[in-house]
N, CA and C atoms of all chains as a GROMACS GRO file, in nm:
protein
  636
    1UNK      N    1  10.786  13.601   6.492
    1UNK     CA    2  10.831  13.479   6.527
    1UNK      C    3  10.776  13.424   6.664
    2UNK      N    4  10.712  13.324   6.638
    2UNK     CA    5  10.606  13.278   6.741
    2UNK      C    6  10.690  13.150   6.782
    3UNK      N    7  10.711  13.127   6.951
    3UNK     CA    8  10.754  12.988   6.975
    3UNK      C    9  10.631  12.915   7.076
    4UNK      N   10  10.611  12.822   7.012
    4UNK     CA   11  10.490  12.737   7.093
    4UNK      C   12  10.566  12.673   7.204
    5UNK      N   13  10.522  12.715   7.320
    5UNK     CA   14  10.548  12.693   7.432
    5UNK      C   15  10.677  12.560   7.457
    6UNK      N   16  10.813  12.618   7.450
    6UNK     CA   17  10.889  12.540   7.490
    6UNK      C   18  10.938  12.419   7.375
    7UNK      N   19  10.835  12.411   7.261
    7UNK     CA   20  10.889  12.344   7.166
    7UNK      C   21  10.969  12.377   7.044
    8UNK      N   22  11.004  12.516   7.048
    8UNK     CA   23  11.089  12.575   6.980
    8UNK      C   24  11.038  12.563   6.803
    9UNK      N   25  10.913  12.604   6.800
    9UNK     CA   26  10.863  12.586   6.652
    9UNK      C   27  10.869  12.722   6.611
   10UNK      N   28  10.946  12.754   6.491
   10UNK     CA   29  10.942  12.875   6.470
   10UNK      C   30  10.844  12.902   6.335
   11UNK      N   31  10.723  12.984   6.346
   11UNK     CA   32  10.629  12.996   6.223
   11UNK      C   33  10.658  13.097   6.133
   12UNK      N   34  10.769  13.148   6.165
   12UNK     CA   35  10.815  13.272   6.058
   12UNK      C   36  10.896  13.156   5.939
   13UNK      N   37  10.931  13.046   5.983
   13UNK     CA   38  11.019  12.993   5.886
   13UNK      C   39  10.918  12.925   5.757
   14UNK      N   40  10.991  12.885   5.655
   14UNK     CA   41  10.922  12.846   5.520
   14UNK      C   42  10.847  12.733   5.573
   15UNK      N   43  10.739  12.702   5.464
   15UNK     CA   44  10.640  12.572   5.482
   15UNK      C   45  10.727  12.470   5.540
   16UNK      N   46  10.833  12.421   5.468
   16UNK     CA   47  10.864  12.271   5.514
   16UNK      C   48  10.916  12.262   5.653
   17UNK      N   49  11.001  12.393   5.686
   17UNK     CA   50  11.013  12.359   5.832
   17UNK      C   51  10.890  12.377   5.917
   18UNK      N   52  10.786  12.431   5.889
   18UNK     CA   53  10.667  12.453   5.961
   18UNK      C   54  10.614  12.309   5.975
   19UNK      N   55  10.622  12.251   5.840
   19UNK     CA   56  10.558  12.094   5.866
   19UNK      C   57  10.628  11.989   5.929
   20UNK      N   58  10.778  12.023   5.912
   20UNK     CA   59  10.856  11.951   5.987
   20UNK      C   60  10.827  11.963   6.159
   21UNK      N   61  10.824  12.078   6.194
   21UNK     CA   62  10.802  12.103   6.354
   21UNK      C   63  10.658  12.046   6.370
   22UNK      N   64  10.575  12.093   6.272
   22UNK     CA   65  10.410  12.007   6.296
   22UNK      C   66  10.430  11.851   6.328
   23UNK      N   67  10.496  11.792   6.231
   23UNK     CA   68  10.508  11.644   6.231
   23UNK      C   69  10.579  11.619   6.377
   24UNK      N   70  10.709  11.695   6.404
   24UNK     CA   71  10.758  11.662   6.534
   24UNK      C   72  10.631  11.657   6.634
   25UNK      N   73  10.595  11.760   6.645
   25UNK     CA   74  10.488  11.785   6.767
   25UNK      C   75  10.389  11.692   6.768
   26UNK      N   76  10.362  11.652   6.640
   26UNK     CA   77  10.222  11.561   6.641
   26UNK      C   78  10.286  11.442   6.677
   27UNK      N   79  10.437  11.367   6.661
   27UNK     CA   80  10.490  11.255   6.727
   27UNK      C   81  10.506  11.269   6.863
   28UNK      N   82  10.532  11.398   6.927
   28UNK     CA   83  10.546  11.401   7.055
   28UNK      C   84  10.413  11.389   7.119
   29UNK      N   85  10.348  11.470   7.045
   29UNK     CA   86  10.201  11.447   7.123
   29UNK      C   87  10.128  11.302   7.102
   30UNK      N   88  10.157  11.252   7.010
   30UNK     CA   89  10.121  11.102   6.976
   30UNK      C   90  10.157  11.024   7.097
   31UNK      N   91  10.338  11.038   7.106
   31UNK     CA   92  10.376  10.930   7.210
   31UNK      C   93  10.316  10.953   7.355
   32UNK      N   94  10.291  11.118   7.373
   32UNK     CA   95  10.221  11.123   7.500
   32UNK      C   96  10.091  11.051   7.508
   33UNK      N   97   9.994  11.085   7.428
   33UNK     CA   98   9.874  11.022   7.408
   33UNK      C   99   9.882  10.869   7.426
   34UNK      N  100   9.990  10.812   7.373
   34UNK     CA  101   9.988  10.670   7.362
   34UNK      C  102  10.001  10.623   7.528
   35UNK      N  103  10.123  10.690   7.572
   35UNK     CA  104  10.159  10.673   7.718
   35UNK      C  105  10.049  10.699   7.808
   36UNK      N  106   9.977  10.833   7.768
   36UNK     CA  107   9.858  10.819   7.847
   36UNK      C  108   9.743  10.700   7.827
   37UNK      N  109   9.723  10.658   7.700
   37UNK     CA  110   9.632  10.556   7.684
   37UNK      C  111   9.674  10.427   7.758
   38UNK      N  112   9.826  10.413   7.759
   38UNK     CA  113   9.849  10.272   7.826
   38UNK      C  114   9.836  10.258   7.965
   39UNK      N  115   9.869  10.394   8.027
   39UNK     CA  116   9.866  10.417   8.172
   39UNK      C  117   9.697  10.411   8.211
   40UNK      N  118   9.606  10.446   8.130
   40UNK     CA  119   9.465  10.457   8.129
   40UNK      C  120   9.414  10.319   8.114
   41UNK      N  121   9.482  10.280   8.032
   41UNK     CA  122   9.396  10.114   8.011
   41UNK      C  123   9.463  10.016   8.128
   42UNK      N  124   9.584  10.037   8.150
   42UNK     CA  125   9.650   9.952   8.230
   42UNK      C  126   9.577   9.963   8.414
   43UNK      N  127   9.551  10.081   8.413
   43UNK     CA  128   9.481  10.134   8.537
   43UNK      C  129   9.334  10.088   8.559
   44UNK      N  130   9.256  10.110   8.441
   44UNK     CA  131   9.134  10.035   8.390
   44UNK      C  132   9.115   9.894   8.428
   45UNK      N  133   9.214   9.813   8.354
   45UNK     CA  134   9.217   9.688   8.372
   45UNK      C  135   9.238   9.614   8.487
   46UNK      N  136   9.330   9.698   8.604
   46UNK     CA  137   9.364   9.642   8.718
   46UNK      C  138   9.232   9.680   8.819
   47UNK      N  139   9.182   9.783   8.786
   47UNK     CA  140   9.046   9.835   8.862
   47UNK      C  141   8.940   9.714   8.841
   48UNK      N  142   8.915   9.686   8.695
   48UNK     CA  143   8.804   9.591   8.664
   48UNK      C  144   8.850   9.448   8.744
   49UNK      N  145   8.988   9.407   8.733
   49UNK     CA  146   9.027   9.285   8.788
   49UNK      C  147   9.003   9.295   8.916
   50UNK      N  148   9.044   9.396   9.003
   50UNK     CA  149   9.014   9.418   9.166
   50UNK      C  150   8.870   9.387   9.184
   51UNK      N  151   8.786   9.462   9.096
   51UNK     CA  152   8.654   9.476   9.151
   51UNK      C  153   8.621   9.340   9.116
   52UNK      N  154   8.631   9.269   9.000
   52UNK     CA  155   8.594   9.103   8.976
   52UNK      C  156   8.656   9.025   9.084
   53UNK      N  157   8.768   9.026   9.123
   53UNK     CA  158   8.817   8.964   9.237
   53UNK      C  159   8.731   8.968   9.378
   54UNK      N  160   8.693   9.093   9.411
   54UNK     CA  161   8.586   9.112   9.509
   54UNK      C  162   8.440   9.053   9.481
   55UNK      N  163   8.397   9.076   9.361
   55UNK     CA  164   8.242   9.049   9.344
   55UNK      C  165   8.234   8.895   9.316
   56UNK      N  166   8.337   8.882   9.184
   56UNK     CA  167   8.305   8.719   9.112
   56UNK      C  168   8.448   8.654   9.119
   57UNK      N  169   8.518   8.630   9.226
   57UNK     CA  170   8.630   8.550   9.238
   57UNK      C  171   8.642   8.439   9.152
   58UNK      N  172   8.553   8.355   9.159
   58UNK     CA  173   8.538   8.230   9.064
   58UNK      C  174   8.582   8.254   8.902
   59UNK      N  175   8.493   8.335   8.864
   59UNK     CA  176   8.506   8.358   8.721
   59UNK      C  177   8.628   8.452   8.674
   60UNK      N  178   8.670   8.543   8.773
   60UNK     CA  179   8.779   8.651   8.754
   60UNK      C  180   8.911   8.547   8.739
   61UNK      N  181   8.914   8.466   8.853
   61UNK     CA  182   9.046   8.396   8.869
   61UNK      C  183   9.064   8.317   8.769
   62UNK      N  184   8.936   8.221   8.745
   62UNK     CA  185   8.956   8.138   8.593
   62UNK      C  186   9.009   8.218   8.484
   63UNK      N  187   8.942   8.313   8.444
   63UNK     CA  188   9.002   8.390   8.332
   63UNK      C  189   9.134   8.444   8.332
   64UNK      N  190   9.193   8.485   8.487
   64UNK     CA  191   9.333   8.518   8.469
   64UNK      C  192   9.426   8.394   8.476
   65UNK      N  193   9.386   8.289   8.523
   65UNK     CA  194   9.487   8.147   8.494
   65UNK      C  195   9.456   8.142   8.355
   66UNK      N  196   9.328   8.110   8.284
   66UNK     CA  197   9.324   8.068   8.168
   66UNK      C  198   9.427   8.146   8.061
   67UNK      N  199   9.417   8.294   8.083
   67UNK     CA  200   9.505   8.380   8.003
   67UNK      C  201   9.633   8.406   8.039
   68UNK      N  202   9.659   8.384   8.150
   68UNK     CA  203   9.787   8.389   8.202
   68UNK      C  204   9.817   8.528   8.221
   69UNK      N  205   9.756   8.615   8.254
   69UNK     CA  206   9.780   8.731   8.285
   69UNK      C  207   9.738   8.828   8.422
   70UNK      N  208   9.832   8.885   8.452
   70UNK     CA  209   9.785   8.984   8.578
   70UNK      C  210   9.776   8.838   8.714
   71UNK      N  211   9.856   8.725   8.696
   71UNK     CA  212   9.816   8.623   8.799
   71UNK      C  213   9.871   8.693   8.939
   72UNK      N  214   9.969   8.793   8.914
   72UNK     CA  215  10.004   8.825   9.055
   72UNK      C  216   9.890   8.922   9.118
   73UNK      N  217   9.794   8.958   9.053
   73UNK     CA  218   9.682   9.022   9.116
   73UNK      C  219   9.616   8.937   9.247
   74UNK      N  220   9.647   8.792   9.234
   74UNK     CA  221   9.583   8.721   9.334
   74UNK      C  222   9.616   8.742   9.469
   75UNK      N  223   9.750   8.830   9.483
   75UNK     CA  224   9.808   8.850   9.580
   75UNK      C  225   9.720   8.996   9.652
   76UNK      N  226   9.602   9.011   9.578
   76UNK     CA  227   9.536   9.145   9.600
   76UNK      C  228   9.495   9.191   9.761
   77UNK      N  229   9.431   9.063   9.803
   77UNK     CA  230   9.409   9.072   9.952
   77UNK      C  231   9.508   9.092  10.023
   78UNK      N  232   9.628   9.061  10.019
   78UNK     CA  233   9.747   9.072  10.109
   78UNK      C  234   9.796   9.232  10.085
   79UNK      N  235   9.785   9.285   9.964
   79UNK     CA  236   9.837   9.414   9.957
   79UNK      C  237   9.725   9.488  10.023
   80UNK      N  238   9.590   9.448   9.969
   80UNK     CA  239   9.503   9.562  10.079
   80UNK      C  240   9.496   9.535  10.201
   81UNK      N  241   9.543   9.432  10.270
   81UNK     CA  242   9.561   9.427  10.403
   81UNK      C  243   9.679   9.491  10.449
   82UNK      N  244   9.792   9.504  10.397
   82UNK     CA  245   9.920   9.588  10.430
   82UNK      C  246   9.906   9.706  10.408
   83UNK      N  247   9.835   9.752  10.299
   83UNK     CA  248   9.793   9.919  10.289
   83UNK      C  249   9.690   9.941  10.397
   84UNK      N  250   9.590   9.874  10.407
   84UNK     CA  251   9.506   9.914  10.537
   84UNK      C  252   9.584   9.939  10.671
   85UNK      N  253   9.675   9.827  10.675
   85UNK     CA  254   9.720   9.838  10.818
   85UNK      C  255   9.771   9.955  10.831
   86UNK      N  256   9.866   9.980  10.722
   86UNK     CA  257   9.951  10.089  10.726
   86UNK      C  258   9.867  10.221  10.763
   87UNK      N  259   9.758  10.241  10.668
   87UNK     CA  260   9.667  10.360  10.689
   87UNK      C  261   9.609  10.362  10.821
   88UNK      N  262   9.559  10.243  10.850
   88UNK     CA  263   9.505  10.253  10.996
   88UNK      C  264   9.580  10.284  11.085
   89UNK      N  265   9.713  10.251  11.109
   89UNK     CA  266   9.797  10.286  11.214
   89UNK      C  267   9.850  10.422  11.174
   90UNK      N  268   9.845  10.465  11.074
   90UNK     CA  269   9.923  10.607  11.028
   90UNK      C  270   9.822  10.736  11.035
   91UNK      N  271   9.693  10.687  10.982
   91UNK     CA  272   9.573  10.795  10.982
   91UNK      C  273   9.439  10.778  11.076
   92UNK      N  274   9.381  10.666  11.046
   92UNK     CA  275   9.266  10.617  11.135
   92UNK      C  276   9.261  10.648  11.251
   93UNK      N  277   9.352  10.546  11.306
   93UNK     CA  278   9.352  10.544  11.483
   93UNK      C  279   9.402  10.672  11.541
   94UNK      N  280   9.490  10.752  11.498
   94UNK     CA  281   9.528  10.854  11.551
   94UNK      C  282   9.401  10.967  11.522
   95UNK      N  283   9.336  10.947  11.403
   95UNK     CA  284   9.227  11.046  11.402
   95UNK      C  285   9.118  11.034  11.480
   96UNK      N  286   9.077  10.920  11.504
   96UNK     CA  287   8.987  10.870  11.590
   96UNK      C  288   9.007  10.918  11.738
   97UNK      N  289   9.133  10.876  11.780
   97UNK     CA  290   9.177  10.912  11.892
   97UNK      C  291   9.167  11.073  11.918
   98UNK      N  292   9.213  11.131  11.806
   98UNK     CA  293   9.203  11.270  11.839
   98UNK      C  294   9.073  11.360  11.825
   99UNK      N  295   8.943  11.298  11.738
   99UNK     CA  296   8.861  11.362  11.742
   99UNK      C  297   8.766  11.297  11.864
  100UNK      N  298   8.769  11.208  11.892
  100UNK     CA  299   8.680  11.145  11.986
  100UNK      C  300   8.762  11.152  12.144
  101UNK      N  301   8.716  11.156  12.213
  101UNK     CA  302   8.768  11.140  12.377
  101UNK      C  303   8.740  10.997  12.406
  102UNK      N  304   8.829  10.911  12.385
  102UNK     CA  305   8.798  10.765  12.399
  102UNK      C  306   8.727  10.742  12.538
  103UNK      N  307   8.783  10.787  12.663
  103UNK     CA  308   8.744  10.759  12.788
  103UNK      C  309   8.597  10.785  12.800
  104UNK      N  310   8.572  10.922  12.735
  104UNK     CA  311   8.432  10.978  12.786
  104UNK      C  312   8.345  10.899  12.666
  105UNK      N  313   8.351  10.867  12.573
  105UNK     CA  314   8.285  10.803  12.467
  105UNK      C  315   8.254  10.637  12.496
  106UNK      N  316   8.336  10.581  12.583
  106UNK     CA  317   8.325  10.422  12.559
  106UNK      C  318   8.205  10.391  12.617
  107UNK      N  319   8.156  10.303  12.573
  107UNK     CA  320   7.989  10.254  12.592
  107UNK      C  321   7.919  10.315  12.485
  108UNK      N  322   7.929  10.430  12.443
  108UNK     CA  323   7.856  10.474  12.307
  108UNK      C  324   7.857  10.395  12.177
  109UNK      N  325   7.766  10.435  12.104
  109UNK     CA  326   7.759  10.325  11.929
  109UNK      C  327   7.921  10.348  11.884
  110UNK      N  328   7.956  10.488  11.854
  110UNK     CA  329   8.081  10.516  11.784
  110UNK      C  330   8.201  10.547  11.905
  111UNK      N  331   8.253  10.431  11.949
  111UNK     CA  332   8.336  10.466  12.052
  111UNK      C  333   8.452  10.390  12.022
  112UNK      N  334   8.574  10.421  12.069
  112UNK     CA  335   8.723  10.368  12.048
  112UNK      C  336   8.717  10.206  12.066
  113UNK      N  337   8.618  10.168  12.141
  113UNK     CA  338   8.598  10.029  12.174
  113UNK      C  339   8.578   9.952  12.024
  114UNK      N  340   8.523  10.003  11.942
  114UNK     CA  341   8.497   9.956  11.828
  114UNK      C  342   8.629   9.959  11.708
  115UNK      N  343   8.713  10.003  11.752
  115UNK     CA  344   8.801  10.015  11.657
  115UNK      C  345   8.906   9.897  11.632
  116UNK      N  346   8.904   9.814  11.755
  116UNK     CA  347   8.982   9.688  11.753
  116UNK      C  348   8.891   9.581  11.667
  117UNK      N  349   8.748   9.592  11.678
  117UNK     CA  350   8.658   9.503  11.610
  117UNK      C  351   8.686   9.520  11.475
  118UNK      N  352   8.667   9.642  11.427
  118UNK     CA  353   8.658   9.698  11.274
  118UNK      C  354   8.809   9.648  11.232
  119UNK      N  355   8.916   9.676  11.296
  119UNK     CA  356   9.012   9.644  11.241
  119UNK      C  357   9.018   9.438  11.204
  120UNK      N  358   8.989   9.423  11.328
  120UNK     CA  359   9.010   9.255  11.314
  120UNK      C  360   8.916   9.193  11.197
  121UNK      N  361   8.784   9.259  11.199
  121UNK     CA  362   8.682   9.221  11.076
  121UNK      C  363   8.753   9.239  10.945
  122UNK      N  364   8.836   9.372  10.951
  122UNK     CA  365   8.884   9.404  10.801
  122UNK      C  366   9.003   9.285  10.764
  123UNK      N  367   9.068   9.267  10.882
  123UNK     CA  368   9.172   9.154  10.874
  123UNK      C  369   9.138   9.058  10.842
  124UNK      N  370   9.037   8.969  10.892
  124UNK     CA  371   8.987   8.855  10.878
  124UNK      C  372   8.922   8.841  10.734
  125UNK      N  373   8.852   8.943  10.722
  125UNK     CA  374   8.809   8.938  10.569
  125UNK      C  375   8.908   8.937  10.441
  126UNK      N  376   9.034   9.003  10.474
  126UNK     CA  377   9.139   8.982  10.358
  126UNK      C  378   9.201   8.850  10.378
  127UNK      N  379   9.215   8.799  10.518
  127UNK     CA  380   9.248   8.678  10.516
  127UNK      C  381   9.178   8.548  10.468
  128UNK      N  382   9.031   8.550  10.481
  128UNK     CA  383   8.959   8.458  10.394
  128UNK      C  384   8.959   8.492  10.264
  129UNK      N  385   8.946   8.606  10.227
  129UNK     CA  386   8.967   8.629  10.084
  129UNK      C  387   9.093   8.583   9.983
  130UNK      N  388   9.196   8.611  10.089
  130UNK     CA  389   9.346   8.557  10.019
  130UNK      C  390   9.318   8.402  10.012
  131UNK      N  391   9.268   8.341  10.108
  131UNK     CA  392   9.253   8.204  10.121
  131UNK      C  393   9.182   8.130  10.015
  132UNK      N  394   9.070   8.217   9.972
  132UNK     CA  395   8.964   8.181   9.866
  132UNK      C  396   9.045   8.192   9.724
  133UNK      N  397   9.123   8.299   9.706
  133UNK     CA  398   9.186   8.297   9.601
  133UNK      C  399   9.331   8.232   9.577
  134UNK      N  400   9.355   8.154   9.658
  134UNK     CA  401   9.494   8.080   9.659
  134UNK      C  402   9.436   7.953   9.624
  135UNK      N  403   9.298   7.891   9.666
  135UNK     CA  404   9.253   7.778   9.642
  135UNK      C  405   9.216   7.795   9.522
  136UNK      N  406   9.130   7.915   9.462
  136UNK     CA  407   9.094   7.909   9.322
  136UNK      C  408   9.219   7.900   9.198
  137UNK      N  409   9.347   7.992   9.268
  137UNK     CA  410   9.458   7.973   9.196
  137UNK      C  411   9.510   7.827   9.162
  138UNK      N  412   9.499   7.753   9.277
  138UNK     CA  413   9.560   7.613   9.264
  138UNK      C  414   9.450   7.528   9.192
  139UNK      N  415   9.336   7.517   9.212
  139UNK     CA  416   9.228   7.479   9.150
  139UNK      C  417   9.286   7.484   8.990
  140UNK      N  418   9.216   7.629   8.961
  140UNK     CA  419   9.232   7.627   8.796
  140UNK      C  420   9.373   7.596   8.722
  141UNK      N  421   9.484   7.630   8.822
  141UNK     CA  422   9.594   7.598   8.780
  141UNK      C  423   9.632   7.438   8.712
  142UNK      N  424   9.600   7.379   8.788
  142UNK     CA  425   9.602   7.214   8.793
  142UNK      C  426   9.504   7.165   8.685
  143UNK      N  427   9.378   7.239   8.676
  143UNK     CA  428   9.289   7.204   8.586
  143UNK      C  429   9.363   7.258   8.421
  144UNK      N  430   9.399   7.356   8.394
  144UNK     CA  431   9.454   7.395   8.269
  144UNK      C  432   9.570   7.326   8.262
  145UNK      N  433   9.648   7.290   8.347
  145UNK     CA  434   9.761   7.228   8.323
  145UNK      C  435   9.763   7.092   8.296
  146UNK      N  436   9.626   7.034   8.304
  146UNK     CA  437   9.584   6.885   8.275
  146UNK      C  438   9.495   6.914   8.150
  147UNK      N  439   9.518   7.044   8.075
  147UNK     CA  440   9.469   7.068   7.956
  147UNK      C  441   9.315   7.018   7.950
  148UNK      N  442   9.243   7.119   8.021
  148UNK     CA  443   9.122   7.118   8.034
  148UNK      C  444   9.040   7.123   7.909
  149UNK      N  445   7.701   8.655   5.323
  149UNK     CA  446   7.584   8.550   5.397
  149UNK      C  447   7.664   8.454   5.432
  150UNK      N  448   7.772   8.384   5.346
  150UNK     CA  449   7.853   8.284   5.381
  150UNK      C  450   7.939   8.299   5.486
  151UNK      N  451   7.996   8.445   5.468
  151UNK     CA  452   8.102   8.476   5.573
  151UNK      C  453   8.030   8.480   5.731
  152UNK      N  454   7.920   8.556   5.739
  152UNK     CA  455   7.816   8.539   5.844
  152UNK      C  456   7.803   8.405   5.910
  153UNK      N  457   7.771   8.316   5.804
  153UNK     CA  458   7.774   8.172   5.875
  153UNK      C  459   7.881   8.114   5.908
  154UNK      N  460   7.990   8.135   5.840
  154UNK     CA  461   8.146   8.083   5.885
  154UNK      C  462   8.133   8.149   6.045
  155UNK      N  463   8.134   8.275   6.060
  155UNK     CA  464   8.151   8.350   6.196
  155UNK      C  465   8.067   8.277   6.302
  156UNK      N  466   7.931   8.254   6.272
  156UNK     CA  467   7.850   8.174   6.343
  156UNK      C  468   7.893   8.041   6.398
  157UNK      N  469   7.954   7.964   6.302
  157UNK     CA  470   7.975   7.830   6.307
  157UNK      C  471   8.094   7.840   6.423
  158UNK      N  472   8.197   7.930   6.381
  158UNK     CA  473   8.333   7.960   6.474
  158UNK      C  474   8.284   7.976   6.603
  159UNK      N  475   8.172   8.084   6.623
  159UNK     CA  476   8.119   8.120   6.749
  159UNK      C  477   8.092   7.984   6.814
  160UNK      N  478   7.984   7.907   6.768
  160UNK     CA  479   7.915   7.788   6.830
  160UNK      C  480   8.020   7.674   6.854
  161UNK      N  481   8.152   7.683   6.772
  161UNK     CA  482   8.244   7.583   6.796
  161UNK      C  483   8.287   7.621   6.939
  162UNK      N  484   8.339   7.774   6.967
  162UNK     CA  485   8.408   7.827   7.071
  162UNK      C  486   8.329   7.805   7.177
  163UNK      N  487   8.178   7.808   7.153
  163UNK     CA  488   8.093   7.824   7.281
  163UNK      C  489   8.058   7.627   7.333
  164UNK      N  490   8.064   7.560   7.243
  164UNK     CA  491   8.077   7.429   7.266
  164UNK      C  492   8.216   7.391   7.340
  165UNK      N  493   8.304   7.432   7.274
  165UNK     CA  494   8.461   7.404   7.366
  165UNK      C  495   8.455   7.470   7.520
  166UNK      N  496   8.381   7.560   7.531
  166UNK     CA  497   8.373   7.644   7.665
  166UNK      C  498   8.306   7.566   7.746
  167UNK      N  499   8.206   7.530   7.707
  167UNK     CA  500   8.064   7.433   7.768
  167UNK      C  501   8.156   7.287   7.813
  168UNK      N  502   8.238   7.243   7.736
  168UNK     CA  503   8.313   7.103   7.759
  168UNK      C  504   8.393   7.174   7.854
  169UNK      N  505   8.458   7.238   7.839
  169UNK     CA  506   8.575   7.281   7.944
  169UNK      C  507   8.515   7.311   8.109
  170UNK      N  508   8.402   7.381   8.099
  170UNK     CA  509   8.331   7.411   8.237
  170UNK      C  510   8.272   7.261   8.256
  171UNK      N  511   8.229   7.197   8.208
  171UNK     CA  512   8.175   7.081   8.245
  171UNK      C  513   8.283   6.991   8.290
  172UNK      N  514   8.389   6.998   8.237
  172UNK     CA  515   8.503   6.897   8.306
  172UNK      C  516   8.544   6.977   8.423
  173UNK      N  517   8.563   7.097   8.405
  173UNK     CA  518   8.605   7.154   8.561
  173UNK      C  519   8.517   7.128   8.675
  174UNK      N  520   8.336   7.126   8.645
  174UNK     CA  521   8.271   7.102   8.747
  174UNK      C  522   8.276   6.953   8.768
  175UNK      N  523   8.326   6.862   8.709
  175UNK     CA  524   8.325   6.735   8.710
  175UNK      C  525   8.449   6.684   8.814
  176UNK      N  526   8.564   6.779   8.791
  176UNK     CA  527   8.670   6.751   8.884
  176UNK      C  528   8.664   6.774   9.018
  177UNK      N  529   8.620   6.682   9.118
  177UNK     CA  530   8.579   6.711   9.231
  177UNK      C  531   8.688   6.746   9.315
  178UNK      N  532   8.674   6.858   9.423
  178UNK     CA  533   8.796   6.858   9.532
  178UNK      C  534   8.723   6.841   9.670
  179UNK      N  535   8.622   6.885   9.679
  179UNK     CA  536   8.539   6.848   9.809
  179UNK      C  537   8.444   6.769   9.786
  180UNK      N  538   8.383   6.658   9.893
  180UNK     CA  539   8.295   6.584   9.863
  180UNK      C  540   8.165   6.650   9.801
  181UNK      N  541   8.091   6.530   9.739
  181UNK     CA  542   7.935   6.568   9.697
  181UNK      C  543   7.846   6.654   9.818
  182UNK      N  544   7.879   6.632   9.921
  182UNK     CA  545   7.797   6.690  10.046
  182UNK      C  546   7.794   6.844  10.059
  183UNK      N  547   7.939   6.881  10.005
  183UNK     CA  548   7.956   7.025  10.036
  183UNK      C  549   7.913   7.112   9.888
  184UNK      N  550   7.852   7.024   9.805
  184UNK     CA  551   7.816   7.115   9.663
  184UNK      C  552   7.743   7.219   9.707
  185UNK      N  553   7.642   7.210   9.761
  185UNK     CA  554   7.538   7.340   9.800
  185UNK      C  555   7.623   7.455   9.891
  186UNK      N  556   7.703   7.414   9.964
  186UNK     CA  557   7.758   7.508  10.042
  186UNK      C  558   7.857   7.587   9.928
  187UNK      N  559   7.938   7.509   9.851
  187UNK     CA  560   8.039   7.570   9.787
  187UNK      C  561   7.958   7.663   9.684
  188UNK      N  562   7.872   7.596   9.626
  188UNK     CA  563   7.794   7.687   9.514
  188UNK      C  564   7.728   7.809   9.557
  189UNK      N  565   7.715   7.810   9.717
  189UNK     CA  566   7.638   7.945   9.766
  189UNK      C  567   7.743   8.040   9.773
  190UNK      N  568   7.883   7.976   9.810
  190UNK     CA  569   7.979   8.080   9.859
  190UNK      C  570   8.055   8.140   9.705
  191UNK      N  571   8.014   8.029   9.581
  191UNK     CA  572   8.079   8.076   9.454
  191UNK      C  573   7.999   8.198   9.428
  192UNK      N  574   7.856   8.209   9.454
  192UNK     CA  575   7.767   8.310   9.400
  192UNK      C  576   7.753   8.422   9.489
  193UNK      N  577   7.749   8.415   9.631
  193UNK     CA  578   7.786   8.524   9.719
  193UNK      C  579   7.918   8.503   9.781
  194UNK      N  580   7.979   8.527   9.722
  194UNK     CA  581   8.138   8.511   9.772
  194UNK      C  582   8.160   8.656   9.897
  195UNK      N  583   8.160   8.773   9.832
  195UNK     CA  584   8.204   8.879   9.949
  195UNK      C  585   8.102   8.888  10.054
  196UNK      N  586   7.985   8.840  10.015
  196UNK     CA  587   7.871   8.829  10.137
  196UNK      C  588   7.901   8.739  10.240
  197UNK      N  589   7.943   8.621  10.174
  197UNK     CA  590   7.987   8.504  10.254
  197UNK      C  591   8.110   8.543  10.361
  198UNK      N  592   8.211   8.593  10.260
  198UNK     CA  593   8.343   8.622  10.328
  198UNK      C  594   8.308   8.747  10.477
  199UNK      N  595   8.210   8.821  10.426
  199UNK     CA  596   8.220   8.920  10.532
  199UNK      C  597   8.154   8.888  10.657
  200UNK      N  598   8.047   8.820  10.613
  200UNK     CA  599   7.968   8.726  10.735
  200UNK      C  600   8.063   8.668  10.829
  201UNK      N  601   8.160   8.576  10.778
  201UNK     CA  602   8.259   8.511  10.828
  201UNK      C  603   8.358   8.611  10.904
  202UNK      N  604   8.384   8.688  10.827
  202UNK     CA  605   8.478   8.800  10.903
  202UNK      C  606   8.428   8.875  11.022
  203UNK      N  607   8.297   8.898  11.024
  203UNK     CA  608   8.252   8.960  11.106
  203UNK      C  609   8.199   8.872  11.240
  204UNK      N  610   8.172   8.747  11.197
  204UNK     CA  611   8.155   8.626  11.289
  204UNK      C  612   8.297   8.606  11.395
  205UNK      N  613   8.399   8.593  11.295
  205UNK     CA  614   8.523   8.577  11.359
  205UNK      C  615   8.586   8.668  11.440
  206UNK      N  616   8.543   8.799  11.392
  206UNK     CA  617   8.602   8.938  11.479
  206UNK      C  618   8.512   8.924  11.592
  207UNK      N  619   8.380   8.900  11.603
  207UNK     CA  620   8.288   8.886  11.692
  207UNK      C  621   8.333   8.796  11.817
  208UNK      N  622   8.390   8.703  11.770
  208UNK     CA  623   8.427   8.564  11.854
  208UNK      C  624   8.566   8.623  11.940
  209UNK      N  625   8.644   8.652  11.863
  209UNK     CA  626   8.778   8.738  11.896
  209UNK      C  627   8.753   8.811  12.022
  210UNK      N  628   8.664   8.895  11.988
  210UNK     CA  629   8.611   9.019  12.098
  210UNK      C  630   8.573   8.944  12.202
  211UNK      N  631   8.481   8.844  12.211
  211UNK     CA  632   8.432   8.765  12.318
  211UNK      C  633   8.536   8.713  12.397
  212UNK      N  634   8.613   8.619  12.348
  212UNK     CA  635   8.708   8.542  12.424
  212UNK      C  636   8.847   8.591  12.415
   0.00000   0.00000   0.00000
């Protein structure tokens, strides 16, 4: 009597029961595989759209507005800015201050003085990126609404 | 053979439709013609332009 890890399949049963058990297992595995595929596919799509919005915002936004899918992804720069700010405050700044002695290193190439500059640069990048995406969103929305 | 010709015709029709849409989109002017070169440059080199602008702004913020 063999019990396959928690699935309760009794291999000593008759062939019919075994087949039912196998079918149930296959269904269970099938649904797991399906879920896995959906998650992988969604992750892949979100990744592709994110990369597209960074490298080719014009074409990507046009495709998003035309297909009317993942339009919320136009808020990606704001999400990136929020998560970067959190990560920056929680991890990066304390780590840099812990690793380097800021007072000793000020004036060197990699000193704590650069923290403000880098954080400002990231923030401005995200703000400009968001403005660009909003502009493209409005532009393509109005164009496709007027039956392009 | 007939089927492949049909597919080819459908593809060409789709292509023509897309070309018309892109042409119309290009004709709908938001900024004046003067900015055409700047906007197409930003369109081609988007992330690079944004990065340079962000670095310049951050530098200005640091200076002033």
